[in-house]
C-alpha positions in Angstrom: -27.7 -27.7 3.6 -24.8 -28.9 1.5 -22.2 -30.8 3.8 -19.4 -28.8 2.2 -21.1 -25.5 3.1 -21.6 -26.7 6.6 -17.9 -27.7 7.0 -16.8 -24.2 5.7 -19.2 -22.4 8.0 -18.2 -24.4 11.1 -14.5 -23.8 10.3 -15.1 -20.0 9.7 -16.8 -19.8 13.1 -13.7 -21.2 14.7 -11.5 -18.6 13.0 -13.9 -15.8 14.1 -13.4 -16.9 17.7 -9.6 -17.2 17.5 -8.6 -14.3 15.2 -8.3 -11.6 17.9 -6.0 -13.6 20.1 -3.7 -15.5 17.7 -2.9 -14.3 14.4 -0.9 -17.3 13.3 -3.9 -19.6 14.2 -6.2 -17.3 12.3 -3.9 -17.4 9.3 -3.7 -21.2 9.4 -7.5 -21.6 9.5 -8.0 -19.1 6.7 -5.6 -21.1 4.6 -7.7 -24.2 5.2 -10.8 -22.3 4.4 -9.4 -21.1 1.0 -8.7 -24.6 0.0 -12.2 -25.7 0.9 -13.8 -22.9 -1.1 -12.2 -24.4 -4.2 -15.0 -27.1 -3.9 -17.7 -24.6 -4.7 -18.4 -24.2 -8.5 -20.6 -21.2 -7.7 -17.6 -19.0 -6.9 -15.4 -17.1 -9.3 -14.5 -17.8 -12.0 -17.1 -20.3 -12.8 -20.2 -18.6 -11.1 -22.5 -21.7 -11.6 -25.9 -21.4 -10.4 -26.1 -24.0 -7.8 -28.8 -24.3 -5.1 -26.6 -22.8 -2.4 -24.9 -20.2 -4.7 -25.9 -17.0 -2.8 -24.9 -18.4 0.7 -21.6 -19.7 -0.8 -20.8 -16.3 -2.4 -21.6 -14.4 0.8 -19.6 -16.8 2.9 -16.5 -16.7 0.5 -16.6 -13.0 0.2 -16.5 -12.7 4.1 -13.6 -15.1 4.3 -11.5 -13.2 1.8 -12.4 -9.9 3.6 -11.1 -11.4 6.9 -8.1 -12.5 5.1 -7.4 -9.0 3.7 -7.9 -7.5 7.1 -5.6 -10.2 8.7 -2.9 -9.4 6.2 -2.9 -5.8 7.4 -2.6 -6.8 11.1 0.4 -9.1 10.1 1.8 -6.2 8.1 2.2 -8.5 5.0 1.6 -6.4 1.9 2.1 -9.2 -0.4 -0.6 -11.3 1.2 -2.8 -8.3 1.1 -2.4 -8.1 -2.6 -3.0 -11.7 -3.2 -6.2 -11.7 -1.0 -7.6 -8.5 -2.5 -7.2 -9.9 -6.0 -9.2 -12.8 -4.9 -11.8 -10.8 -3.2 -12.3 -8.2 -5.9 -14.6 -10.3 -8.2 -17.0 -10.6 -5.3 -17.3 -6.8 -5.4 -17.3 -6.2 -9.1 -19.1 -9.3 -10.6 -21.8 -10.3 -8.0 -23.8 -7.1 -8.1 -27.5 -8.1 -8.0 -26.7 -11.7 -6.9 -25.6 -11.0 -3.3 -26.2 -7.8 -1.2 -23.3 -5.3 -0.9 -20.8 -5.8 1.9 -20.2 -3.2 4.6 -16.4 -3.9 4.3 -16.3 -3.2 0.5 -15.4 0.5 0.5 -13.0 0.3 3.7 -11.0 -2.5 1.9 -11.1 -0.7 -1.4 -9.9 2.4 0.4 -7.2 0.3 2.1 -6.0 -0.9 -1.4 -5.6 2.6 -2.6 -3.4 3.4 0.4 -1.3 0.3 -0.3 -0.8 1.5 -3.9 0.3 4.9 -2.7 2.7 3.4 -0.2 4.2 1.3 -3.1 4.3 4.4 -5.4 2.1 2.7 -7.9 0.3 5.7 -9.1 -0.9 4.5 -12.4 -2.5 1.5 -10.8 -4.0 3.9 -8.1 -5.8 5.8 -10.9 -6.8 2.7 -12.6 -8.6 1.4 -9.5 -10.4 4.7 -9.2 -11.5 4.5 -12.8 -13.2 1.0 -12.1 -15.2 2.4 -9.2 -18.8 3.8 -9.8 -19.0 7.6 -9.7 -20.8 7.5 -6.4 -17.9 5.8 -4.7 -15.8 9.0 -5.1 -18.1 10.6 -2.4 -17.5 7.8 0.0 -15.3 8.8 3.0 -13.0 5.7 2.7 -12.3 6.4 -1.0 -12.0 10.2 -0.6 -9.4 9.6 2.1 -7.1 7.9 -0.3 -7.9 10.3 -3.1 -7.1 13.4 -0.9 -3.8 11.7 0.3 -2.6 11.3 -3.3 -3.5 14.8 -4.1 -1.5 16.0 -1.0 1.5 14.0 -2.2 1.4 15.4 -5.7 1.2 18.9 -4.2 4.0 18.4 -1.7 1.6 19.1 1.1 3.3 16.9 3.7 1.5 18.5 6.6 -1.8 17.4 5.3 -0.4 13.8 5.0 0.6 13.9 8.7 -2.7 15.2 9.8 -4.6 12.7 7.8 -3.2 9.9 10.0 -5.2 11.3 12.9 -8.4 11.2 10.9 -8.1 7.8 9.3 -11.6 6.5 8.8 -10.7 2.8 9.5 -8.4 1.1 12.0 -6.6 -0.9 9.2 -5.5 2.4 7.6 -3.0 3.3 10.4 -0.5 0.6 9.2 -0.5 2.2 5.7 -0.5 5.8 7.1 2.6 5.0 9.2 4.4 3.7 6.0 3.2 6.8 4.1 4.6 9.0 6.8 7.9 7.2 6.7 8.0 7.6 2.9 7.4 11.2 3.3 10.2 11.5 5.7 12.6 9.6 3.5 11.8 11.9 0.6 12.5 15.0 2.7 15.7 13.5 3.9 16.8 12.8 0.3 16.1 16.3 -0.8 17.8 17.9 2.3 20.9 15.7 1.7 21.1 17.0 -1.9 20.3 20.6 -1.1 22.3 21.3 2.1 25.7 20.6 3.5 24.2 20.5 7.0 21.2 21.4 9.1 20.9 22.3 12.7 19.3 19.7 14.9 16.3 21.9 15.5 15.8 22.6 11.8 16.2 18.9 11.0 13.7 17.9 13.5 11.2 20.5 12.1 11.9 19.5 8.6 11.7 15.7 9.2 8.6 16.2 11.5 10.2 14.7 14.7 9.2 15.7 18.1 12.4 15.0 19.9 16.2 14.8 19.4 16.0 11.1 20.2 13.6 10.2 17.4 15.8 12.2 15.0 19.0 10.4 16.1 17.3 7.0 16.0 16.1 7.7 12.4 19.6 8.7 11.4 21.1 5.7 13.1 18.7 3.2 11.3 18.2 4.8 8.0 21.3 7.2 7.3 24.4 6.0 9.2 26.6 7.9 6.7 25.4 11.2 8.3 27.2 12.9 11.1 25.7 14.6 14.2 28.2 16.8 15.6 28.2 20.2 17.4 24.4 20.6 17.2 24.3 19.9 13.6 23.5 17.1 11.0 26.3 16.9 8.5 25.4 15.7 5.1 28.8 16.5 3.5 30.3 13.1 4.5 27.6 11.4 2.7 28.2 13.5 -0.4 31.9 12.8 -0.5 31.3 9.1 -0.1 29.2 9.0 -3.2 31.2 8.1 -6.4 31.2 10.6 -9.1 29.8 9.2 -12.4 31.9 9.8 -15.4 30.2 10.3 -18.8 31.7 8.1 -21.6 32.4 11.0 -24.0 33.6 8.9 -27.0 30.8 6.5 -27.1 28.3 9.3 -26.8 29.8 11.4 -29.5 30.0 8.4 -31.9 26.4 7.5 -31.2 25.2 11.1 -31.7 27.1 11.2 -35.1 25.5 7.9 -36.1 22.0 9.4 -35.5 23.0 12.5 -37.5 24.0 10.4 -40.5 20.8 8.4 -40.4 18.7 11.5 -40.2 20.7 13.0 -43.2 19.9 9.9 -45.4 16.2 10.0 -44.3 16.1 13.6 -45.4 
């Protein structure tokens, strides 16, 4: 066997033994592995037909899969995106060269959740378009599709219940972020639509189970709100927002300019 392949395999075995106990050690070893993978011309983007190409492709794919999973455990979305971009060619461009990976759809589904969390809806649908038709029936992909539909319909209760039925352990991190995003959107709408809410109504609307959770959320995210006499007061926040003045003269001049240009065209 190629000495370089032996070295990468040995180091990868060390990572597998340590990843569960020390995320920093696992991260360091994965970084070393990624550097060693650059020595293999069989990997993307070259895809050269070397004697050990199949084994090198399979090993590299597994290394990047572990890197993606580790980035979720470390709650690092930027690392997730980088590692997923490096992993994606192994799913899209190696069909027929190496057998499918059991982690492909779970990781593809996690990427869909990440795009939802970051509100990158156009990219979410682009990723769906790149998947084969049969993938849409896969439980990991359907989970993300149904969540996106729930958000578009404003069915936030379905989003909350979906956390309990997440099909993969790595999804919990993204589901928690989605729930927090949902709460933030409800809070923003409540602030605009009401002067105040009773604490009980606020708990029910923001999906909190106790007064303590509600008060902690307000303290961390909305210190401009007041909690007084059993109510959450938004009026103070409204008063603190500066009023925006519309510059009338420039707008009128610009509109008249458009009108003159249209008259010339006609």
